C-alpha positions as CSV (number, residue, x, y, z in Angstrom):
1,M,0.1,0.1,0.0
2,T,1.5,3.4,-1.2
3,L,0.2,7.0,0.4
4,P,-0.3,9.2,-2.7
5,P,2.5,12.3,-2.3
6,G,-0.3,14.7,-0.6
7,Q,-0.9,12.2,2.1
8,A,2.3,11.5,3.3
9,T,2.1,14.2,6.5
10,H,-0.8,12.4,7.7
11,K,1.7,9.3,8.6
12,L,0.9,7.1,11.6
13,G,3.3,8.3,14.5
14,P,4.7,6.1,17.4
15,W,1.6,6.4,19.4
16,T,-1.0,6.1,17.0
17,A,1.2,2.6,15.6
18,T,1.7,1.5,18.7
19,A,-2.6,2.1,19.5
20,L,-3.0,-0.2,16.6
21,V,-0.8,-2.8,17.5
22,V,-3.0,-3.0,20.5
23,G,-5.9,-3.4,18.6
24,N,-5.1,-5.7,16.6
25,I,-4.5,-8.0,19.7
26,I,-7.0,-7.2,21.5
27,G,-10.6,-9.2,21.4
28,V,-12.9,-11.3,23.0
29,G,-11.1,-13.7,24.3
30,A,-9.6,-11.8,27.6
31,F,-13.5,-12.1,28.7
32,V,-13.7,-16.2,27.9
33,V,-10.8,-18.0,28.3
34,P,-10.9,-17.6,32.1
35,I,-13.4,-20.1,32.4
36,S,-11.1,-22.5,30.4
37,L,-8.1,-21.5,33.4
38,A,-10.4,-22.2,36.1
39,P,-9.1,-25.3,36.7
40,Y,-6.0,-24.8,37.2
41,G,-5.9,-21.5,39.2
42,Y,-2.1,-20.2,39.5
43,G,-0.7,-22.4,37.7
44,S,-2.3,-20.4,34.3
45,L,0.7,-17.7,35.1
46,L,3.1,-20.5,33.8
47,G,0.7,-20.6,30.3
48,W,1.2,-16.6,30.3
49,A,4.8,-16.3,31.3
50,A,5.8,-18.6,28.2
51,T,2.7,-17.0,26.1
52,L,4.1,-13.6,26.6
53,T,8.0,-15.2,25.6
54,G,6.4,-16.4,23.1
55,A,4.6,-13.9,21.7
56,L,7.3,-11.4,21.9
57,C,9.7,-13.7,19.9
58,L,6.3,-13.9,17.0
59,A,6.1,-10.1,16.9
60,W,9.6,-9.6,16.4
61,V,9.6,-12.4,13.7
62,F,6.4,-11.0,11.7
63,A,8.4,-7.2,12.1
64,M,11.5,-8.2,10.9
65,L,10.3,-9.8,7.9
66,A,7.5,-7.3,7.3
67,R,10.6,-4.9,7.3
68,H,12.9,-6.9,4.8
69,L,10.2,-7.9,3.0
70,P,7.6,-5.4,2.5
71,D,6.5,-6.2,-0.9
72,A,6.5,-10.1,-0.1
73,G,2.3,-9.3,1.1
74,G,2.0,-10.2,4.3
75,A,2.6,-13.1,6.5
76,M,0.3,-15.7,3.9
77,R,2.3,-14.8,1.5
78,I,5.9,-15.4,3.1
79,I,5.0,-18.9,3.7
80,R,5.0,-19.3,0.4
81,V,8.0,-17.1,-0.7
82,A,9.6,-19.6,1.5
83,F,8.4,-22.8,1.4
84,G,6.8,-23.4,-1.9
85,G,2.6,-23.5,-2.8
86,D,1.5,-26.5,-0.9
87,A,3.3,-25.6,2.9
88,A,1.0,-22.1,1.5
89,F,-2.1,-23.9,0.6
90,L,-1.8,-26.3,4.0
91,N,-1.0,-22.7,6.1
92,A,-4.1,-20.9,4.8
93,W,-6.8,-23.8,4.9
94,G,-5.6,-23.9,8.4
95,Y,-6.0,-20.7,8.9
96,W,-9.3,-21.1,7.9
97,V,-10.3,-23.9,10.0
98,S,-9.2,-21.7,12.9
99,V,-11.2,-19.1,11.8
100,W,-14.8,-20.4,11.6
101,V,-14.0,-22.2,14.8
102,A,-12.7,-19.0,16.7
103,N,-16.0,-17.6,15.6
104,A,-17.8,-20.7,17.6
105,I,-15.7,-19.5,20.9
106,I,-17.0,-16.0,20.0
107,V,-20.4,-16.3,19.5
108,V,-21.0,-19.3,22.4
109,G,-19.6,-16.2,24.6
110,G,-20.9,-13.6,23.6
111,V,-24.3,-14.9,24.3
112,G,-22.8,-16.6,27.4
113,Y,-22.5,-12.6,28.9
114,L,-25.8,-11.8,26.8
115,G,-28.0,-13.9,28.7
116,R,-27.2,-11.7,31.8
117,L,-29.5,-9.3,30.3
118,V,-31.8,-12.0,28.9
119,P,-32.0,-14.5,31.9
120,A,-33.8,-17.2,29.9
121,L,-30.5,-17.5,27.7
122,E,-29.1,-18.6,31.2
123,Q,-31.4,-21.5,31.7
124,S,-32.0,-22.9,28.9
125,R,-28.6,-24.2,26.8
126,P,-30.8,-25.3,23.5
127,L,-31.8,-21.6,23.9
128,S,-28.5,-19.9,24.0
129,A,-27.3,-21.9,21.4
130,A,-30.3,-21.4,18.9
131,T,-29.8,-17.8,19.5
132,G,-26.0,-17.6,18.6
133,V,-26.6,-19.5,15.1
134,A,-29.3,-16.6,14.7
135,L,-26.4,-14.0,15.5
136,L,-23.8,-16.1,13.3
137,W,-26.2,-15.7,10.3
138,L,-27.6,-12.5,11.2
139,F,-24.0,-11.3,10.8
140,A,-23.7,-13.6,7.8
141,V,-26.4,-11.5,5.6
142,I,-24.7,-8.6,6.4
143,N,-21.1,-9.9,4.8
144,L,-23.6,-10.8,2.6
145,R,-24.5,-7.1,1.6
146,G,-21.0,-6.3,0.9
147,V,-17.2,-5.0,3.0
148,H,-18.5,-1.8,3.1
149,T,-21.5,-2.6,5.5
150,A,-19.7,-4.4,7.1
151,G,-17.0,-2.5,7.8
152,R,-19.1,0.1,8.8
153,V,-20.8,-1.6,12.0
154,Q,-17.0,-3.0,12.5
155,L,-16.1,0.3,13.3
156,I,-18.9,1.6,15.8
157,T,-18.5,-1.4,17.9
158,S,-14.6,-1.5,17.8
159,V,-14.2,0.8,21.3
160,L,-16.4,-0.7,23.3
161,K,-13.9,-3.3,24.3
162,L,-12.3,-0.6,26.5
163,W,-14.7,-0.4,29.3
164,P,-14.8,-4.3,30.4
165,F,-11.3,-3.8,31.1
166,I,-11.7,-0.3,33.2
167,A,-14.8,-1.7,35.4
168,A,-12.4,-5.0,36.2
169,F,-8.8,-3.4,37.1
170,G,-10.5,-0.9,38.9
171,V,-12.2,-3.6,41.0
172,A,-9.0,-5.9,41.5
173,A,-7.3,-2.4,42.5
174,W,-10.4,-2.0,45.7
175,L,-10.0,-5.7,46.1
176,V,-6.1,-5.2,46.7
177,F,-5.8,-1.8,48.2
178,G,-9.6,-1.2,49.6
179,G,-10.1,-3.4,52.2
180,G,-12.8,-5.1,50.5
181,T,-13.6,-8.5,52.4
182,V,-13.8,-10.8,48.7
183,D,-11.4,-13.8,49.5
184,V,-7.5,-14.3,47.5
185,Q,-8.1,-18.1,46.3
186,P,-5.4,-20.1,47.7
187,I,-2.2,-20.8,46.2
188,V,-2.4,-25.1,45.2
189,P,1.5,-26.2,44.6
190,S,0.1,-29.0,42.4
191,Q,-0.9,-26.3,39.8
192,F,2.6,-26.0,39.6
193,T,3.6,-28.7,36.8
194,W,5.3,-29.2,33.5
195,G,1.8,-30.1,32.1
196,I,-0.3,-27.7,33.6
197,A,2.6,-25.0,32.0
198,A,1.9,-26.5,28.1
199,T,-1.8,-26.9,28.4
200,T,-2.5,-23.1,29.4
201,T,0.0,-21.5,27.3
202,T,-2.5,-23.6,24.4
203,I,-5.4,-21.9,26.4
204,T,-3.8,-18.3,27.1
205,L,-2.3,-18.0,23.2
206,Y,-5.8,-18.2,21.6
207,S,-6.4,-14.8,23.6
208,M,-3.0,-13.7,21.8
209,L,-4.4,-14.7,18.7
210,G,-3.8,-12.0,15.4
211,I,0.2,-11.5,16.4
212,E,0.6,-12.0,12.9
213,S,-1.6,-8.9,12.0
214,A,0.5,-6.6,14.6
215,A,3.3,-6.1,12.1
216,V,2.0,-2.1,10.8
217,P,2.3,-1.9,7.3
218,G,5.8,0.1,7.1
219,D,4.4,2.1,4.1
220,V,1.4,4.6,6.6
221,V,3.7,4.8,9.4
222,A,6.3,7.7,9.3
223,D,10.0,7.0,10.6
224,A,9.0,3.1,9.8
225,A,13.0,1.6,10.3
226,R,12.9,2.6,13.8
227,V,9.1,3.4,14.5
228,V,7.9,-0.5,13.3
229,P,9.7,-2.7,16.0
230,R,8.7,-0.6,18.3
231,A,5.5,0.0,18.2
232,T,5.2,-3.6,18.0
233,M,7.1,-5.5,20.6
234,I,6.0,-2.2,23.1
235,G,2.1,-2.8,21.5
236,T,2.4,-6.7,22.0
237,T,3.8,-6.3,25.5
238,M,0.8,-4.1,26.6
239,S,-1.5,-6.0,25.3
240,G,-0.3,-9.3,26.5
241,L,0.3,-7.7,29.9
242,L,-3.5,-6.6,30.0
243,I,-5.2,-9.9,29.1
244,M,-2.9,-11.9,31.3
245,L,-4.2,-9.1,34.3
246,L,-7.5,-9.4,33.8
247,C,-7.5,-13.2,33.5
248,V,-5.6,-13.6,36.7
249,S,-7.8,-11.4,38.7
250,M,-10.8,-13.5,38.2
251,V,-8.4,-16.6,38.8
252,A,-7.6,-14.5,41.7
253,F,-10.8,-13.7,43.3
254,L,-13.5,-15.7,41.8
255,P,-13.6,-19.8,43.2
256,A,-12.4,-22.3,40.8
257,D,-15.7,-24.5,40.7
258,I,-18.0,-20.7,40.2
259,L,-15.6,-19.8,37.5
260,G,-15.5,-22.9,35.8
261,A,-19.6,-23.0,35.6
262,S,-19.8,-19.0,34.4
263,R,-20.9,-18.2,31.0
264,A,-19.9,-14.3,31.7
265,P,-17.3,-14.2,34.2
266,L,-16.4,-10.9,34.2
267,V,-19.5,-9.4,34.9
268,D,-19.3,-12.2,38.2
269,F,-15.6,-10.6,39.0
270,V,-17.2,-6.6,38.7
271,S,-20.5,-7.8,40.8
272,L,-18.3,-7.9,43.5
273,R,-18.1,-4.1,43.5
274,L,-19.8,-2.4,41.1
275,G,-23.0,-3.9,42.1
276,T,-26.2,-5.1,39.7
277,W,-25.9,-1.5,37.2
278,G,-22.2,-1.9,36.7
279,A,-22.2,-5.4,36.0
280,L,-24.5,-5.1,33.4
281,S,-23.4,-2.1,31.5
282,V,-20.6,-4.6,31.4
283,S,-22.4,-7.0,30.3
284,V,-23.5,-4.6,27.4
285,A,-20.3,-3.5,26.5
286,V,-18.7,-7.2,26.3
287,V,-21.5,-8.7,24.2
288,I,-21.5,-5.0,21.6
289,A,-17.6,-6.1,21.6
290,A,-18.2,-9.6,21.1
291,F,-20.4,-9.3,18.0
292,G,-18.5,-6.5,16.9
293,C,-15.3,-8.8,16.8
294,L,-17.2,-11.7,15.3
295,N,-18.5,-9.2,12.6
296,G,-15.6,-9.1,11.4
297,W,-14.2,-12.5,11.3
298,V,-17.4,-14.0,9.5
299,L,-16.2,-11.8,6.9
300,I,-12.1,-13.8,6.7
301,A,-14.3,-17.0,7.3
302,G,-16.3,-16.6,3.8
303,E,-13.0,-14.2,2.5
304,T,-10.3,-16.2,3.1
305,P,-11.5,-20.0,0.8
306,T,-12.8,-17.2,-2.1
307,L,-9.3,-15.8,-2.3
308,M,-7.5,-19.2,-2.0
309,A,-10.3,-20.4,-5.1
310,E,-9.1,-16.9,-7.1
311,A,-5.7,-17.8,-6.5
312,G,-6.5,-21.1,-7.7
313,E,-5.8,-23.4,-5.1
314,L,-9.1,-24.6,-4.4
315,P,-12.2,-25.5,-6.7
316,A,-13.9,-22.1,-9.0
317,W,-16.8,-23.3,-6.4
318,W,-15.7,-21.7,-3.2
319,G,-14.8,-18.5,-5.2
320,V,-18.4,-17.4,-6.3
321,R,-19.5,-14.0,-5.1
322,N,-22.9,-12.0,-5.1
323,A,-24.1,-9.1,-7.0
324,R,-22.2,-7.2,-4.2
325,G,-18.6,-8.4,-4.3
326,A,-19.1,-10.9,-1.2
327,S,-18.5,-15.0,-1.1
328,V,-21.5,-16.2,-0.8
329,N,-20.3,-20.4,-1.3
330,S,-17.2,-20.3,1.0
331,A,-19.5,-18.5,3.5
332,L,-22.5,-21.1,4.0
333,V,-19.6,-23.9,4.0
334,S,-17.7,-21.4,7.0
335,H,-20.9,-20.4,8.9
336,G,-22.5,-24.0,8.2
337,L,-19.3,-25.1,10.5
338,T,-19.5,-22.9,13.2
339,T,-23.3,-23.5,13.7
340,V,-22.6,-27.4,14.0
341,L,-19.9,-26.4,16.7
342,I,-22.4,-23.4,18.0
343,V,-25.4,-26.5,18.4
344,L,-23.0,-29.0,19.6
345,N,-22.0,-26.2,22.2
346,G,-25.7,-26.1,23.5
347,T,-26.6,-29.9,24.5
348,E,-26.7,-30.7,27.9
349,A,-23.7,-33.2,27.4
350,A,-21.8,-30.4,26.1
351,Q,-19.6,-30.0,29.8
352,G,-15.5,-29.4,28.5
353,L,-16.5,-29.0,24.7
354,F,-15.3,-25.2,25.2
355,T,-12.2,-25.5,26.2
356,F,-11.9,-28.3,23.7
357,I,-12.8,-25.4,21.1
358,V,-10.7,-23.4,22.2
359,Q,-7.7,-25.4,22.0
360,L,-8.5,-26.7,18.6
361,A,-9.0,-23.1,17.5
362,T,-5.5,-22.7,18.8
363,A,-3.8,-25.6,17.1
364,T,-4.8,-25.4,13.9
365,V,-3.4,-21.6,13.7
366,L,-0.6,-22.6,14.8
367,L,1.1,-23.7,11.7
368,I,1.8,-20.6,10.8
369,Y,3.0,-19.9,13.9
370,L,6.1,-22.3,13.6
371,L,6.7,-21.7,9.6
372,A,7.2,-18.1,10.3
373,P,10.6,-18.8,12.7
374,A,11.5,-21.0,10.3
375,A,11.2,-18.8,6.8
376,A,12.7,-16.0,8.9
377,L,15.8,-18.6,9.8
378,R,15.6,-19.6,6.0
379,F,15.8,-16.3,4.4
380,M,18.7,-15.1,7.1
381,A,20.9,-18.9,5.5
382,D,20.5,-17.4,1.7
383,G,20.7,-14.0,2.7
384,R,17.7,-12.2,2.0
385,V,17.2,-11.3,5.5
386,P,20.3,-9.5,6.9
387,R,21.9,-12.0,10.3
388,S,21.1,-10.8,13.3
389,L,21.3,-12.6,16.7
390,A,17.6,-10.6,17.5
391,L,16.3,-12.5,14.7
392,Q,18.3,-16.1,15.5
393,V,17.1,-15.9,19.1
394,A,13.6,-14.6,18.4
395,S,12.8,-17.0,15.8
396,V,14.1,-20.6,17.5
397,G,12.1,-19.0,20.9
398,A,9.1,-18.9,19.0
399,L,9.2,-22.1,17.4
400,S,10.0,-23.5,20.6
401,F,7.0,-21.7,22.1
402,G,4.8,-23.0,18.9
403,A,6.3,-26.9,19.6
404,V,4.5,-25.8,23.6
405,A,2.3,-25.2,22.1
406,V,1.2,-28.1,20.2
407,I,1.9,-30.2,23.0
408,G,-0.4,-28.4,25.5
409,S,-3.4,-28.4,22.9
410,G,-3.4,-32.0,23.6
411,V,-3.7,-35.0,21.2
412,P,-7.9,-34.7,20.3
413,A,-7.1,-30.7,19.7
414,V,-4.1,-31.7,17.3
415,G,-5.3,-35.0,16.6
416,W,-8.9,-32.8,14.6
417,G,-7.2,-30.5,13.9
418,T,-4.9,-32.3,12.0
419,A,-7.9,-34.0,10.0
420,L,-9.4,-30.8,9.5
421,V,-6.4,-29.3,8.1
422,L,-5.5,-32.6,5.8
423,A,-9.7,-32.4,4.5
424,G,-8.9,-29.8,2.2
425,W,-5.8,-31.6,0.7
426,P,-7.4,-33.5,-2.3
427,L,-9.5,-30.2,-3.1
428,Y,-5.8,-28.3,-3.4
429,R,-4.2,-31.5,-5.4
430,L,-7.9,-31.7,-7.4
431,V,-7.2,-27.9,-9.0
432,Q,-3.5,-28.7,-9.8
433,R,-4.1,-31.6,-11.7
434,R,-6.5,-29.6,-13.6
435,G,-3.7,-27.2,-14.4
436,A,-4.9,-24.3,-12.5
437,V,-1.6,-22.1,-11.9
438,A,-1.4,-20.5,-7.7
439,Y,-0.3,-16.8,-8.0
């Protein structure tokens, strides 16, 4: 993306670039992952330590690749440059799988907070699931009207996610320094194990997904060579610390059985001090932020396979668009698969399914987090990227982090994730045999 000469004075400065990084990373994960972290208590701090370290390594890798390969076209196409079309397809297909899986998490989490405003949703899992499916397809219809309409909805909803953080940190500060009567949960030494560290690394990583988008495009940033890496690292650090503090606050002050069974853990937490109206205001903000976030990811879920079809990596059927230019067939498949997960989560036998979905969403996106640092090492070896100790350390650290996250995902999530990623391979090979040429 190149700015016209007349817009050169409107380039982003360091503060704006950093704020953009924070906005790219912080989503609704912080408001729902405490449910999955509840059984591990303070042991989740081990996962957070690994996730923050790994996220910083990944952020540096993506920032350096963006700086030295500005014309590569982003993280996805950098994988193609490094490892060829086959690896690029599996990476893109895995990313698509992670998106439609993650959309189920956003819907379930959003409806959980909506249940504090409409109590009937908390009293009936089937009704909650039906509401989630209806809202998913509402946003699907919005996206069928074209990217412009979807973009306006996204703009309106993006700012409201700040209030839940402000409210939660205010409550935490009062409980710590204001003489609150709420008991702090005890530290359980048995929760500090390597197994729990690996498992919670996968869970906490879900709330940091989007690291690959943190490297701000250099041509819209003033003094990009200096500002982009700094903004990327500061923004990633700030995002990780904010989300970690939010999650740890809930783990510290809410009993594990209450936190694990809650559908709106942040509301239960702020209710300790802010009362009914404060809690309801947090519910409203989280619901709006969640479904505003869903609006953008619904768009990506439909667009990703469509773009792959247009590039000759999937059959043409996947690339069908309507008169407004919106994806049709790919969107129907994506949202249909998300619907299945929402419905399954709405059954009475869904105990533990939510955490599994979180692990599955993380496991299927890990391919890009493994291939990107591998690409950086390869580019340094062949001279396409200048060799530096910092990038070498970050690349090795990111690979190690990815390996821990894979182990922490567990055999079921990794197995299902692998099967879902490989499910696209026959389609890709079919197109290749017919002589399509990938971009």
